[in-house]
C-alpha positions as CSV (number, residue, x, y, z in Angstrom):
1,M,29.0,12.6,-10.9
2,T,25.3,13.9,-11.1
3,P,26.0,17.4,-8.8
4,M,23.7,16.4,-5.2
5,L,22.6,18.5,-3.1
6,E,25.0,21.1,-0.8
7,A,24.9,20.2,2.5
8,P,24.2,23.6,4.7
9,E,26.4,24.1,7.1
10,M,25.2,22.4,10.3
11,T,24.2,23.8,14.1
12,R,25.9,21.7,16.6
13,T,26.0,21.2,20.1
14,P,29.4,22.8,21.5
15,R,29.8,19.7,23.9
16,R,29.4,16.9,21.5
17,T,31.6,15.9,19.0
18,A,30.0,15.1,15.5
19,P,28.3,11.6,14.9
20,P,30.3,9.5,12.7
21,T,29.3,9.3,9.7
22,W,28.3,5.2,9.6
23,L,26.0,6.0,12.5
24,V,24.3,9.0,10.8
25,I,23.5,7.0,7.9
26,A,22.5,3.6,10.1
27,L,20.0,5.7,12.2
28,T,18.6,8.1,9.0
29,C,18.4,4.5,7.5
30,A,16.6,2.9,10.2
31,G,14.1,6.1,10.3
32,Q,13.3,5.4,6.2
33,F,13.0,1.7,6.6
34,L,10.1,2.1,9.3
35,V,8.3,4.3,7.4
36,V,8.7,2.7,4.1
37,L,8.0,-1.1,5.6
38,D,4.4,0.4,7.1
39,V,3.1,1.2,3.3
40,S,3.7,-2.8,2.4
41,V,3.6,-4.8,5.6
42,V,-0.1,-4.4,6.2
43,N,-0.3,-6.0,2.7
44,V,-0.4,-10.0,4.2
45,A,-2.4,-8.4,7.5
46,L,-5.6,-7.8,5.4
47,P,-7.6,-10.6,5.3
48,S,-6.9,-11.1,8.7
49,M,-7.7,-7.3,10.0
50,R,-11.0,-8.2,7.4
51,T,-12.3,-10.9,9.4
52,G,-11.1,-9.3,13.1
53,L,-12.4,-5.8,12.2
54,G,-15.4,-6.4,9.5
55,L,-13.5,-4.5,7.0
56,S,-15.4,-3.6,3.6
57,E,-13.4,-3.6,0.2
58,Q,-13.1,0.0,0.6
59,G,-12.0,-0.4,4.5
60,L,-9.0,-2.9,3.0
61,Q,-7.7,-0.7,0.3
62,W,-8.4,2.5,2.6
63,V,-6.0,0.5,5.5
64,V,-3.2,1.2,2.8
65,N,-4.6,4.3,1.5
66,A,-5.2,6.3,4.5
67,Y,-1.3,5.8,5.4
68,A,-0.3,6.9,2.0
69,I,-2.2,9.6,1.3
70,A,-1.4,11.7,4.6
71,F,2.2,10.6,4.1
72,A,2.3,12.1,0.7
73,G,0.4,15.3,1.2
74,F,2.4,16.1,4.2
75,M,5.4,14.9,3.0
76,L,6.2,18.8,1.2
77,L,5.2,20.4,4.7
78,G,7.6,18.1,6.5
79,G,10.3,18.8,4.3
80,R,9.6,22.7,5.0
81,A,9.8,22.9,8.5
82,G,12.5,20.3,8.9
83,D,14.7,23.5,6.6
84,L,13.0,26.0,8.8
85,Y,13.0,24.6,12.5
86,G,15.7,21.8,12.4
87,R,16.0,18.5,10.7
88,K,17.2,16.7,13.7
89,R,14.1,18.2,15.4
90,M,11.5,17.0,12.7
91,F,12.9,13.8,12.2
92,L,12.6,12.9,16.4
93,V,9.0,14.9,16.1
94,G,8.4,12.5,13.1
95,L,9.4,9.6,14.5
96,G,7.7,10.1,18.0
97,L,4.1,10.8,15.7
98,F,4.7,7.8,13.9
99,T,5.4,5.5,16.8
100,L,2.3,6.8,19.2
101,A,0.0,6.6,16.1
102,S,1.2,2.3,15.8
103,L,0.3,1.6,18.9
104,A,-2.8,3.5,18.5
105,G,-3.7,1.3,15.3
106,G,-2.3,-1.8,17.1
107,L,-4.6,-1.6,19.5
108,A,-7.9,-0.6,17.0
109,V,-11.2,-2.4,18.0
110,D,-12.8,-0.7,15.5
111,E,-12.4,0.0,11.1
112,W,-13.0,4.2,12.1
113,Q,-9.9,3.7,14.7
114,L,-7.7,2.0,12.7
115,L,-7.8,4.1,9.8
116,V,-7.7,7.4,11.7
117,A,-4.8,6.0,12.9
118,R,-2.9,4.9,9.7
119,A,-3.9,8.3,8.6
120,V,-1.6,9.8,11.5
121,Q,0.8,7.5,11.1
122,G,0.7,8.8,7.4
123,L,1.4,12.6,9.1
124,G,4.6,11.1,11.1
125,A,6.1,9.3,8.9
126,A,4.9,13.0,5.9
127,V,8.0,14.8,8.6
128,L,10.7,12.3,9.6
129,A,11.0,11.2,5.6
130,P,12.8,14.5,4.6
131,S,14.8,14.5,7.5
132,T,16.0,11.2,6.3
133,L,17.5,12.3,3.2
134,T,18.6,16.1,4.1
135,I,20.6,15.2,7.0
136,L,22.6,12.5,5.5
137,T,23.1,14.5,2.6
138,A,24.1,17.2,4.9
139,S,26.9,14.8,6.8
140,V,28.5,12.8,3.7
141,P,30.7,15.2,1.3
142,E,29.4,15.5,-1.7
143,G,30.6,12.9,-4.8
144,A,31.2,9.0,-5.0
145,A,30.7,9.1,-1.3
146,R,27.3,10.6,-1.0
147,A,26.1,8.6,-4.0
148,R,27.1,5.6,-2.3
149,A,25.0,7.1,0.8
150,I,21.9,7.7,-1.0
151,G,22.3,4.4,-2.6
152,T,22.3,2.7,1.0
153,W,19.3,4.9,1.8
154,T,17.8,3.7,-1.2
155,A,17.9,0.4,-1.0
156,V,17.0,0.4,2.7
157,G,14.0,1.6,1.6
158,A,13.2,-0.4,-1.0
159,G,14.2,-3.5,0.9
160,G,11.6,-2.1,3.5
161,G,9.1,-2.1,0.7
162,A,10.2,-5.8,-0.4
163,A,10.6,-6.8,3.5
164,G,6.8,-5.9,4.4
165,G,5.6,-8.9,2.8
166,L,8.0,-11.6,4.9
167,V,7.8,-9.2,8.2
168,G,3.8,-9.3,8.1
169,G,3.6,-12.8,7.1
170,L,5.6,-13.8,9.9
171,L,3.7,-11.5,12.7
172,V,0.2,-12.2,11.3
173,E,1.4,-16.1,11.3
174,T,3.1,-16.0,15.0
175,L,0.8,-13.6,16.8
176,S,-1.7,-11.5,15.4
177,W,-2.1,-8.6,12.4
178,R,-2.1,-6.3,15.4
179,W,1.5,-6.8,15.7
180,V,2.1,-5.5,12.2
181,L,2.1,-1.9,13.5
182,L,3.0,-3.1,17.3
183,I,6.2,-3.8,16.3
184,N,7.1,-0.1,15.3
185,V,6.6,0.8,18.7
186,P,9.7,-0.6,20.3
187,V,11.9,-0.1,17.3
188,G,10.5,3.5,17.1
189,A,11.4,3.9,20.7
190,V,15.0,2.5,20.1
191,V,16.0,4.5,17.2
192,L,13.7,7.6,18.7
193,C,16.4,7.3,22.0
194,A,19.3,7.0,19.6
195,A,18.7,10.0,17.4
196,A,18.0,11.9,20.3
197,W,21.4,11.2,21.6
198,F,23.4,11.1,18.5
199,L,22.2,13.2,15.6
200,A,22.9,16.7,15.4
201,E,21.1,19.6,14.3
202,G,20.8,21.3,11.1
203,R,19.0,24.0,9.4
204,A,18.5,26.4,6.7
205,G,15.8,28.8,8.7
206,D,15.6,32.5,7.5
207,G,12.2,33.7,9.4
208,R,9.9,32.3,6.1
209,R,6.9,30.7,8.2
210,L,4.9,27.7,6.7
211,D,2.9,27.1,4.4
212,L,-0.2,25.6,6.3
213,P,-2.8,26.7,3.5
214,G,-0.8,25.0,0.7
215,A,-0.3,21.9,2.9
216,L,-3.8,21.3,3.8
217,L,-4.9,22.1,0.5
218,V,-2.7,19.3,-1.9
219,T,-3.2,16.9,0.6
220,A,-7.6,17.9,0.6
221,G,-7.1,17.6,-3.0
222,L,-5.1,14.1,-3.1
223,G,-7.5,12.5,-1.2
224,T,-10.3,13.3,-2.6
225,L,-9.3,12.4,-5.8
226,A,-7.7,9.5,-4.4
227,Y,-11.4,9.1,-3.1
228,G,-13.3,9.7,-6.1
229,I,-11.6,7.1,-7.9
230,S,-12.5,4.1,-5.6
231,R,-15.8,4.9,-5.9
232,T,-16.0,4.2,-9.6
233,E,-15.3,0.6,-9.4
234,A,-19.4,0.5,-7.2
235,D,-20.8,3.7,-9.4
236,G,-18.8,4.1,-12.5
237,W,-16.5,6.5,-13.7
238,T,-19.9,9.1,-14.8
239,A,-21.7,8.4,-11.4
240,P,-22.3,11.5,-9.5
241,A,-20.8,9.3,-6.0
242,A,-17.2,9.0,-8.5
243,L,-17.1,12.2,-10.9
244,L,-18.0,15.1,-7.8
245,P,-15.3,13.8,-5.8
246,L,-13.1,13.6,-8.9
247,L,-13.6,16.9,-10.0
248,A,-13.3,18.6,-6.5
249,G,-9.8,16.9,-5.7
250,L,-9.3,18.6,-9.6
251,V,-10.1,21.8,-8.2
252,L,-8.4,22.0,-5.3
253,I,-5.0,21.0,-6.9
254,G,-5.4,24.1,-8.8
255,L,-6.0,26.0,-5.5
256,F,-3.3,24.8,-4.3
257,L,-1.5,26.0,-7.3
258,A,-2.9,28.9,-7.8
259,V,-1.9,29.9,-3.9
260,E,1.8,28.4,-4.5
261,A,2.1,31.0,-7.1
262,R,1.0,34.1,-4.8
263,T,1.7,33.1,-1.6
264,A,5.6,35.0,-0.1
265,S,6.6,31.4,1.6
266,P,5.4,28.9,-0.6
267,L,5.6,25.5,0.3
268,M,6.0,23.9,-3.4
269,P,8.3,27.0,-4.9
270,L,6.9,26.4,-8.4
271,G,10.4,27.9,-10.2
272,L,11.7,24.8,-8.8
273,L,9.7,22.8,-11.3
274,R,11.6,24.9,-14.4
275,L,14.7,23.0,-13.2
276,R,14.5,20.3,-15.7
277,A,16.1,17.7,-13.4
278,V,13.8,18.4,-10.7
279,S,10.8,18.5,-12.6
280,S,11.8,15.3,-15.3
281,A,13.1,13.0,-12.3
282,N,10.0,13.7,-10.3
283,V,7.4,13.2,-13.0
284,A,10.1,9.9,-14.0
285,M,8.8,8.9,-9.9
286,F,5.7,9.6,-10.1
287,L,4.9,7.1,-13.0
288,C,7.4,4.6,-11.7
289,G,6.0,4.9,-8.4
290,S,1.9,4.7,-9.5
291,A,2.9,1.3,-11.0
292,M,5.7,-0.3,-8.7
293,F,4.2,0.3,-5.6
294,C,1.1,-1.6,-6.4
295,M,3.4,-5.0,-6.9
296,W,3.3,-5.9,-3.5
297,F,-0.6,-5.1,-2.7
298,F,-1.5,-7.6,-6.2
299,M,1.7,-10.0,-5.8
300,T,0.6,-10.9,-2.0
301,L,-3.0,-10.7,-2.7
302,Y,-2.4,-13.2,-5.7
303,A,-0.4,-15.5,-3.6
304,Q,-3.1,-15.8,-1.1
305,N,-6.3,-15.5,-2.7
306,V,-5.7,-17.9,-5.9
307,L,-2.4,-19.5,-4.8
308,G,-3.5,-20.6,-1.7
309,Y,-0.3,-19.4,0.3
310,T,-0.5,-18.5,3.8
311,P,0.5,-15.1,5.2
312,L,4.0,-16.6,5.8
313,E,4.7,-18.3,2.7
314,A,4.0,-15.2,0.9
315,G,6.1,-13.8,2.1
316,L,8.8,-16.1,1.9
317,A,7.7,-16.4,-1.5
318,L,8.6,-12.8,-2.1
319,V,11.8,-12.7,-0.4
320,P,14.5,-13.1,-3.7
321,S,12.2,-10.0,-4.9
322,S,13.2,-8.2,-1.7
323,L,16.9,-9.5,-2.3
324,A,16.7,-8.4,-5.9
325,V,15.7,-4.6,-5.1
326,I,18.2,-4.4,-2.4
327,L,21.0,-5.7,-5.6
328,G,19.8,-3.0,-8.1
329,S,19.9,-0.5,-5.6
330,K,23.8,-1.0,-4.3
331,L,24.5,-1.6,-7.9
332,A,23.2,1.5,-9.4
333,P,25.7,4.2,-8.1
334,R,28.5,2.1,-9.7
335,L,26.9,1.7,-12.9
336,M,26.5,5.7,-12.9
337,R,29.6,6.5,-12.7
338,G,30.4,5.0,-16.5
339,A,26.6,5.5,-17.9
340,G,25.4,8.2,-16.3
341,P,22.0,8.5,-14.0
342,R,20.0,8.8,-17.3
343,T,21.0,5.3,-18.8
344,V,20.5,3.7,-15.9
345,A,16.9,4.7,-14.7
346,A,16.6,4.4,-18.2
347,L,17.6,0.5,-18.0
348,G,16.1,-0.2,-15.0
349,T,12.6,0.7,-16.2
350,L,13.5,-1.6,-19.2
351,V,14.1,-4.5,-17.1
352,A,10.7,-3.7,-14.8
353,V,8.6,-3.6,-17.7
354,A,9.9,-6.7,-18.6
355,G,8.9,-8.2,-15.1
356,F,5.0,-7.1,-15.1
357,A,4.9,-8.2,-18.9
358,W,5.6,-11.1,-17.7
359,Q,3.5,-11.4,-14.8
360,S,0.5,-10.0,-16.8
361,T,0.4,-13.4,-17.8
362,M,-0.3,-14.5,-14.6
363,T,-3.0,-18.0,-14.4
364,P,-5.0,-19.7,-11.4
365,D,-2.6,-22.3,-11.5
366,G,0.7,-20.7,-12.6
367,S,3.9,-22.4,-10.9
368,Y,5.6,-20.3,-8.0
369,A,8.8,-20.0,-10.4
370,T,7.3,-18.6,-13.3
371,A,4.2,-17.2,-11.6
372,I,5.8,-15.2,-8.8
373,L,9.8,-16.1,-8.8
374,F,11.4,-14.6,-11.6
375,P,9.0,-12.0,-12.6
376,G,9.3,-10.7,-9.3
377,I,12.6,-10.4,-9.4
378,L,12.9,-8.9,-12.8
379,M,10.2,-6.2,-11.3
380,M,12.3,-5.1,-8.0
381,L,15.8,-5.5,-9.6
382,G,14.8,-2.7,-12.4
383,A,13.1,-1.2,-9.4
384,G,16.2,-0.8,-7.4
385,L,18.2,-0.1,-10.5
386,A,16.2,3.1,-11.5
387,A,15.3,4.7,-7.9
388,T,18.8,5.7,-7.2
389,P,19.5,7.6,-10.4
390,L,16.3,9.6,-10.2
391,A,16.2,10.6,-6.6
392,S,19.5,11.6,-7.6
393,L,18.6,13.9,-10.3
394,A,15.4,15.0,-8.2
395,T,17.4,16.6,-6.1
396,S,20.4,18.1,-7.9
397,G,20.8,21.6,-8.6
398,A,18.4,22.7,-5.6
399,P,19.7,25.4,-3.3
400,P,20.7,24.5,0.1
401,G,17.7,26.3,1.7
402,E,15.2,23.8,-0.4
403,A,17.0,20.7,0.7
404,G,14.3,19.3,2.6
405,L,11.7,20.7,0.4
406,V,12.8,18.8,-2.5
407,S,13.4,15.8,-0.7
408,G,10.1,15.8,0.9
409,L,8.9,16.3,-2.8
410,V,11.3,13.2,-4.0
411,N,9.1,11.1,-1.8
412,T,6.1,12.8,-2.7
413,S,6.1,11.9,-5.9
414,R,6.6,8.3,-5.5
415,T,4.2,8.0,-2.5
416,M,1.3,10.1,-3.9
417,G,1.9,8.4,-6.8
418,G,1.7,4.8,-5.8
419,S,-1.3,6.3,-3.9
420,L,-3.5,6.8,-7.1
421,G,-1.6,3.9,-9.2
422,L,-3.1,1.4,-6.0
423,A,-6.5,3.6,-6.2
424,V,-6.6,3.5,-10.2
425,L,-5.4,-0.4,-11.1
426,S,-7.3,-1.9,-7.7
427,T,-10.7,-0.3,-9.0
428,M,-10.0,-2.1,-12.4
429,A,-8.9,-5.4,-11.1
430,A,-12.7,-5.5,-9.1
431,A,-14.6,-4.4,-12.1
432,R,-12.8,-7.0,-14.1
433,S,-13.5,-9.4,-11.4
434,D,-17.2,-8.4,-11.3
435,G,-17.9,-9.1,-7.8
436,S,-16.6,-12.6,-8.2
437,T,-14.4,-14.3,-5.4
438,T,-13.1,-17.7,-8.1
439,A,-9.8,-18.0,-8.4
440,E,-10.1,-17.4,-12.1
441,A,-11.8,-14.1,-11.4
442,L,-9.5,-12.6,-9.5
443,T,-6.7,-13.9,-11.5
444,E,-8.0,-12.2,-14.1
445,G,-8.4,-8.6,-12.3
446,Y,-4.5,-9.4,-10.8
447,A,-3.7,-9.4,-14.4
448,L,-5.0,-6.5,-16.1
449,A,-3.6,-4.5,-13.4
450,F,0.0,-5.6,-14.4
451,R,-1.2,-4.9,-18.2
452,V,-1.6,-1.5,-17.3
453,G,1.3,-1.0,-15.0
454,T,3.5,-2.1,-18.0
455,G,1.7,0.6,-20.4
456,V,2.6,3.3,-17.4
457,L,6.3,1.8,-16.9
458,G,6.8,1.8,-20.5
459,A,5.7,5.7,-20.4
460,G,7.6,6.3,-18.0
461,L,10.6,4.6,-20.1
462,L,9.9,7.0,-22.8
463,L,9.7,9.9,-20.7
464,M,13.2,9.0,-19.0
465,W,14.7,9.2,-22.6
466,V,13.3,12.0,-23.5
467,W,13.3,14.1,-20.6
468,L,16.3,13.7,-18.2
469,P,18.7,15.6,-18.7
470,R,21.8,13.7,-20.7
471,G,24.4,15.0,-18.9
472,A,24.8,17.1,-15.4
473,A,22.1,18.3,-13.7
474,E,20.9,21.8,-14.0
475,R,22.5,23.8,-11.3
476,H,19.8,26.8,-9.5
477,P,20.8,29.8,-10.3
């Protein structure tokens, strides 16, 4: 079994006994479910949001990207804050911020208010998400039990992304688009109260300070890069309006790396990337995320804009895919015991490649079985199989004091890959459609996105087979 993070010693409240393990897993998975659900739940609500607030095409894309970029950009900072100031504390702070921003987004009356609320939601999620994994790994002994717990965490997170279409469809049709955000408020409040009462505090603080300049640089760099990519749709890749933010984003990311190499308490210790398990698994997660994150976005748009499904019908159409990703996530730990994480990750990616290739043959008059059901099941079964071994490898070998940071890096790689992938693929799809809203033109654009996704996943599969550790992951010296 791939070695996992060593659990740091927990600082426990003396008057309260440790909560049962199942309750810790349930609370951490609930937090992870909320933040991942919010990446995808808005997809089926986008047409209704556009009508209700008069959103532009770029505005629609940034409803998704404002959340994803803030989520990924600040997640390293959130993970480090949990290490230094307490994982339970950061869990509560992140969930509280996420819940309040959901309320603000649900009550928005202008486009800018919705986008700001989505960005603040992403910030809250960035603080919350790393703590969910580190609290879980600190509460479950290393070995088969921890692998099963991570499999459950992965399945719930993947299920949150998968369930977004159904939940969003139900809420849009029975209430309004606002409830895809407002539903987080009562759920978040319940989880917040339960976590405040039951979770024990734990930290690995050593007097270091947070690297705020590093967090601001990496977030600004990734956000600027994504904005530049989105501008290529209207202006082309060589136009100043697109080229300048692309170059500025690369410069900011370069400055981030320079700061991290020189600061005494870096947000991202570059030495961690010398660990083969950490670097290879995170690159693989970035590539897989860049394709798989976009699957829900394009599938829901295809179902509604081309096949004429209602939001609820589009959500129901993706239920089998939701079940497939959960099944894959739960099967992965069992397969890992015999085949190892590298083989299982490669197998899952191969299954996903087959699904993406099938989906890229979509037509304007496709049937449900061949245009959505079976390719969707293959894509998400593969995603579920690949996610658990990659998360296991990415978090292996690091010292206890870096637990939150490495957990943040895991989520950052996956989410930022998805955000940049969405920016690139949606731009390519829109360019292929050339402004036309006919079913034929839209289908050509969506099919191109899936063809490119097939190629990206193929590159990720090759990388996994060549670069991922074959046996036990390296340990940090």
